[in-house]
C-alpha positions in Angstrom: 162.3 -217.2 114.7 163.4 -213.7 113.5 166.0 -215.6 110.7 162.7 -216.7 109.7 160.5 -213.9 109.3 162.9 -212.3 107.4 163.2 -215.1 104.9 159.4 -215.3 104.6 159.1 -211.1 103.8 162.4 -211.4 101.6 160.4 -214.2 99.3 156.8 -211.9 99.8 158.8 -208.8 98.1 161.1 -211.6 95.7 157.5 -212.3 94.3 155.7 -209.5 94.4 158.8 -207.8 91.9 158.6 -211.2 89.8 154.3 -210.9 89.5 154.6 -207.1 88.3 156.2 -208.6 84.6 159.3 -207.2 83.1 158.3 -203.7 83.7 159.2 -203.4 86.5 162.9 -204.4 86.1 162.6 -201.3 83.9 161.6 -198.9 87.4 165.3 -200.2 88.5 167.1 -196.2 88.2 170.0 -196.2 85.5 172.6 -193.5 86.3 175.4 -192.2 83.8 177.7 -189.4 83.0 177.6 -189.9 79.2 173.9 -190.2 78.6 169.9 -190.7 79.8 167.6 -192.5 78.9 163.8 -191.9 79.6 161.2 -194.1 78.9 157.2 -194.1 77.2 154.6 -196.2 76.5 154.6 -199.9 76.0 154.8 -203.0 74.4 158.1 -204.5 72.2 161.2 -202.8 73.6 162.7 -199.6 70.7 165.5 -197.7 72.1 166.2 -194.6 70.0 169.3 -192.6 69.6 169.6 -188.6 68.3 172.7 -187.4 66.1 175.3 -184.8 66.7 174.1 -181.5 68.4 170.3 -183.0 68.5 169.1 -184.9 71.7 165.9 -187.1 72.0 163.5 -184.4 71.2 164.5 -185.0 67.4 161.8 -188.3 67.7 158.8 -186.3 69.3 157.0 -187.1 66.8 157.9 -190.7 66.1 157.2 -191.4 69.6 153.8 -189.4 69.8 153.3 -192.2 66.9 154.6 -195.6 68.9 154.4 -194.7 71.9 151.0 -196.8 72.4 152.6 -199.6 70.9 156.1 -199.3 72.3 157.9 -198.9 75.3 160.3 -196.2 74.1 164.0 -196.0 75.6 165.2 -192.1 74.8 168.5 -191.8 74.7 170.5 -188.1 74.9 173.5 -187.4 74.7 175.5 -185.6 77.3 176.8 -182.3 76.3 174.0 -181.9 73.4 171.9 -179.2 73.5 171.6 -178.2 77.4 172.8 -181.2 79.2 175.9 -180.9 81.2 178.4 -182.5 79.7 180.2 -184.4 82.4 182.2 -187.8 81.6 181.9 -186.0 77.5 183.7 -183.8 78.6 187.2 -185.5 78.5 188.4 -187.6 75.7 187.0 -189.5 73.3 183.1 -189.5 72.8 181.2 -192.1 71.0 182.8 -195.3 72.5 181.9 -194.7 75.7 178.1 -193.4 74.7 178.3 -196.6 72.7 179.3 -198.7 75.9 176.4 -196.9 78.5 174.0 -197.6 75.6 174.7 -201.2 75.9 174.8 -200.9 80.0 171.7 -199.7 79.6 170.1 -202.4 77.7 172.1 -205.1 79.9 170.7 -203.7 83.3 167.3 -202.9 82.3 167.0 -206.6 81.2 166.0 -205.2 77.5 164.7 -208.5 75.6 166.1 -208.2 72.1 165.1 -204.2 71.6 165.0 -202.9 68.0 167.8 -199.5 67.8 167.3 -197.0 65.4 169.9 -194.9 65.6 170.2 -191.0 63.0 173.5 -190.1 62.3 176.1 -189.7 64.9 173.5 -192.4 66.6 173.8 -194.1 63.9 177.4 -195.0 64.1 176.7 -195.8 68.4 173.5 -198.3 66.4 176.3 -200.1 65.1 178.7 -200.1 68.1 175.9 -201.4 70.2 174.7 -204.1 67.2 177.9 -205.2 67.0 179.2 -205.9 70.8 175.3 -206.5 71.2 175.8 -210.0 69.2 172.3 -212.1 69.6 170.6 -209.5 72.3 169.9 -206.6 69.5 166.6 -207.2 68.2 166.9 -205.2 64.9 168.8 -202.1 64.0 167.8 -198.9 61.5 170.3 -196.7 60.9 169.3 -193.6 59.9 171.0 -191.4 56.9 174.4 -192.4 58.4 177.3 -194.6 57.7 179.5 -196.6 59.0 182.3 -194.3 57.6 181.0 -191.2 56.8 183.9 -189.6 54.5 182.8 -192.3 51.6 179.7 -190.4 51.6 181.8 -187.7 50.0 183.8 -189.6 48.5 183.9 -194.1 48.2 187.5 -193.9 48.1 188.4 -192.1 50.7 190.5 -193.1 53.5 190.7 -191.5 57.1 194.2 -189.4 55.8 192.2 -187.8 53.4 189.2 -186.8 55.8 191.8 -186.0 58.7 193.1 -182.7 57.5 189.5 -181.9 57.0 187.8 -183.6 60.4 190.3 -181.3 62.0 189.1 -178.2 60.4 185.5 -178.7 60.8 186.9 -179.6 65.1 188.4 -175.6 64.9 185.7 -174.2 63.4 183.2 -175.9 66.4 185.7 -175.0 68.9 186.4 -171.6 68.1 184.4 -170.1 65.2 181.0 -171.7 66.2 178.3 -173.6 64.6 178.0 -171.4 61.7 181.3 -171.4 60.6 181.0 -175.0 60.2 178.5 -175.2 58.4 180.0 -172.5 55.6 183.0 -174.7 55.4 180.8 -177.5 54.8 179.4 -175.9 52.1 182.5 -174.9 50.5 183.6 -179.1 50.9 180.4 -179.8 49.5 181.0 -178.1 45.9 185.2 -179.4 46.2 184.5 -183.5 46.2 180.8 -183.7 46.1 178.4 -186.6 46.8 175.9 -186.1 50.1 178.1 -184.1 52.6 175.0 -182.5 54.3 175.0 -185.8 55.7 178.1 -184.7 57.9 177.7 -181.4 58.2 174.0 -180.0 57.7 172.2 -181.0 61.4 175.3 -178.8 63.0 173.3 -176.5 65.7 169.7 -178.0 65.2 170.2 -178.3 69.5 173.7 -176.8 69.7 175.6 -177.9 72.9 178.7 -177.8 74.6 181.2 -176.7 71.8 183.9 -179.2 72.7 182.0 -181.9 73.1 180.4 -181.1 69.5 183.8 -180.7 68.2 185.1 -183.6 69.3 182.0 -186.0 68.3 182.2 -184.4 64.8 185.6 -185.2 64.6 185.1 -188.6 66.0 181.9 -188.4 62.9 184.3 -187.9 60.3 187.2 -189.6 61.3 185.8 -193.1 62.6 185.6 -196.7 60.5 183.5 -199.1 61.2 183.2 -201.5 58.2 185.6 -203.7 59.8 182.4 -203.9 63.0 179.8 -204.3 59.9 180.7 -208.6 59.5 180.1 -208.5 63.8 176.6 -208.0 63.8 174.0 -210.4 63.8 170.8 -208.6 64.3 169.1 -207.6 61.2 169.7 -204.1 59.2 167.7 -201.5 58.1 169.1 -198.7 56.4 167.2 -195.2 55.8 168.0 -192.3 54.1 167.3 -189.4 52.1 167.1 -189.2 48.1 166.1 -187.3 45.2 165.1 -187.6 41.4 167.0 -184.1 40.6 170.3 -186.0 38.9 171.8 -182.4 40.2 171.8 -182.9 44.0 174.5 -184.6 45.1 171.7 -186.8 46.9 170.6 -188.5 43.8 173.7 -190.6 44.3 172.6 -191.6 47.2 171.4 -195.1 46.2 174.5 -196.3 45.6 176.9 -194.7 48.6 174.4 -196.3 50.7 174.8 -199.9 49.0 178.5 -199.7 49.0 179.1 -198.3 52.3 177.0 -201.6 54.2 178.8 -204.0 51.6 180.5 -205.7 54.5 177.4 -206.7 56.4 177.3 -210.7 57.0 173.2 -210.7 56.1 172.3 -207.7 53.3 170.7 -204.8 54.3 167.0 -203.2 53.4 167.4 -200.0 52.3 164.6 -197.9 52.1 165.5 -194.8 50.1 163.2 -191.2 51.2 162.2 -189.0 48.1 162.0 -185.8 49.3 164.3 -185.9 52.8 167.8 -184.7 53.4 169.6 -185.2 56.6 166.9 -184.7 59.2 164.8 -187.7 57.3 162.3 -187.9 60.5 162.1 -183.9 60.1 162.1 -183.4 56.7 159.7 -186.5 55.7 157.8 -187.2 58.7 154.9 -190.1 57.2 157.5 -191.4 54.9 159.9 -192.1 57.5 157.2 -193.2 59.9 155.8 -195.8 57.1 159.7 -197.0 56.6 159.8 -197.5 60.4 156.3 -199.6 60.5 158.0 -201.5 57.2 161.3 -201.7 60.3 159.4 -203.1 62.9 156.6 -205.3 61.5 
């Protein structure tokens, strides 16, 4: 008799969870030593991944516009902003962060979510989409390249950029963010290209110096172009652009198109005039319009 009552209780509890719909599953706690995720709104799932030295705060304006129509999953990387570094304090950063975003999608039973990643977050989005296959609905990368050095010089190799990345690592570790920005500007004059896509976001919200240094080193040296054919979801590439031929951003069209040439299906390209690296902040209305087209 007791066993029968326990079975009935289990069936009733299961029915209540099922009848409450898919949102009930999202309430399951997600614990990670590499990322935090907060949710807002209701509707189809949208995962927002910030860039280097940023937290989910960078998406505040966009989230306010979308939360009545989308269930937003706002990712922050531990070690950026005020978040303690935890597992990101040792070893590489981006592979572990991408694995945790993918685990979150799986454990929270998100149904083919859309992904939007800025800068480093775009590279994380590329990794997630390449590994998730059809479980990723669509992907937007915002001023992000599978190989950032190609935005400085299309013929650049990892070997070319590694000494510069090592200097950048040391600059953050021992000299701080301002030294990196100064060095970044001089490198921009030396090398040309959209160097603000690599350097200009440093110091946006700061964070643990070792995590920032390691993450920047990875952003500069990782080449994810070989992973592009593994992505089956449609990809949209958003980037800052300038009509001023004296601006490095005037070359952005060809640089970004070349960077994503290995996708199995052609990407959609959205250039945002008047924006540089922080597209969502530099031109929020134009960026929102691009996001609306992406989600339509």
